[in-house]
N, C-alpha and C positions, 0 to 999 in steps of 0.2 A: 504494500500500500504506500510505503514511503516513496518508492520509485514513481508511482503514478502521480503522487502529489508533487514531487520534484519536477516532473515533466510539465504538469499543469502550471506551476509557478514560472518555469522557464518560458513557456508559451505566453503566459499572461504578461510577463515583462517585455516580450517582443512586440506586443500590440502597439499600434499607432496611438499617440496621445489623442484623447477625445476632446471635442469641443461641444459640450452638451447644450441643448436648447430646451428651456423649460416649456412644457406643454400648456396651451391655453384651452381651457375647457369650454369656451364660448363657441367653439367650432368642433365639428366631428373629427375624431382622431382615429388613427389606425393603431390598435393596441395589441401587443403580444403578452400573453400570460404564460408564465412558466410555473409548474407546480409538481409536487410529488403525488402521483396517483396512488389511491389506496389499493391494496392487494385485490379486493373484490371489484375494483373499478366503479364503485358507487359514486364517489366524488360529489356528494350532495352540496357541500359548501362551494365547490368550483362551479357547479351548475347555477347556483343562486348568484354568484359573482358575475358570471357571464350574462345572466338575465339583467342584472343591474346595469352593466355596461351597455347592453343592447338598448335598454330603456333610455339611456343617456345618448343614444344614437351614435355609438362608437362601432367601428368595424373591428371585431374581436377574433383573434387567432389564438389558439391554446395548444401548448406542447407540454406533455407530462412525461414522467418517467416512473416506471414500476420495476422493482427488482424481481422480474420473472423471466425465465428463459423463453417461454413460448407465449406470445400474445395472440389469442384467437378471437376474443370477443371484445369489441369496443363499445362500451355503454354510451360514451359521448362521441357520436359520429363527427361532431364539429371539432374534435380534439385529436391531435396526433399523439399517441402514446408510444414512447420509446421503451425498449427493454435492453437487457444485457447484450443481446445479439447485435444491437445497433452501435456498439462501442468496440474498439479494438482491445487487444491485450493490455495496452498501456492506459486504457481508460478514456481515450480520445474518441469522439464521434467518428464513425466511418465517413468516407468521402461523400456518399449519397445523402447522408444526413446533413452534412455541412453545405452541400450544394443546395438542398431544399431550404435550409435555414437562411442562407445568404441570398436567396432569390428574391426575398421581400424586404422592403424597408418599412420601419414602423416609427410612428411618432413617439410612442411610449412603450417601454418594457416594464411590466409589473411582475416582479419575481416573488412568488409566494412561498419560496423555499424557507422552511423554518429551522433547518439544521444543515450543517455542511454535508452536501452530497455532490461528489465530484461530477457525475453525469449532468446534473443541473447547473453546476458552476460553469461547465463548458458551454452549455446553451446560453447562459447569461453573458458569457464573455464574447461569443461569436454572433449574437443577435445584432443586426444592424438597426439601431434605434437612436433617435435624437436624444432621448432622455431615459435613463434606467434607474429604477427605484426598487429597493428590496431591503431585507433585514440586514443589520450589521453583523456579518459573519467574519469580519476582519480580512477580507480579500481585496478590497479596492476595486470591485467590478462595477459598482453603481455610482450614479451621480448624486443620489439622495439616499441616506441610510435611515432606517427605522431601528431604534434601539429597544432592547427588551425592557419590560417594566422590572422594577426591583421585586424579586421573588422572596416570599417569606421563608424562614428556615423549614417550615412544614412542607412547603412546595418543593424545595430542593432544586438541584440542578436538572433533574429529570422531568420537570414540569413540561407538559405538552403545550406548545403555542399553536393555536388554531389558525388555519389559512384565512378564515373569515375575519378574525381579530386583526391579523396583519393587513388584510385588504382595507378594512375600515380605517386603520391608522394611516395607511398610505393615502387613501382618498381624502381623509380629513386634511392632511398636510397639503396635498396637491391642490385642493380647492380653496384653501385659505391663504396660501402663500401667493403674494403678488409678484409677478415677474417684472424685472426692470428692462425687459426687451423693448 
């Protein structure tokens, strides 16, 4: 695993410097959502997040990842679910995944990843988006970071952060921050 992380860090440092543009919600945006799919692919929170963005008249694309070898059923047809077979031995997405990912340009990337997952880190790194927002996982991939709330000792470090909580935090900040553009 250390080799995979080393390769990721090496490739991340080779990325061109970004010139982010803050999104304006007074116009329709093209949005990419990255998320960890649940093993049963129910993704109820992701479905409701997609519906909320569609109500806001956004063009929504979703890419998820699940640690299964064989993906046969896709409950969310509007989502692309990647699995282990879509990544090479070193953890990097295969060429066909990168080709598809780089084929589109997005105004906004919303990364709903709540824990460090290398396959989703690659997606966040390679997505062509004007502005990237996600949870602060210490990797420097996003233009705006959401930090975790202070957890009580009873909650501990293993507390689960829900994608819906993260989405609402992201949306709150994006809609209240005024751009200087």
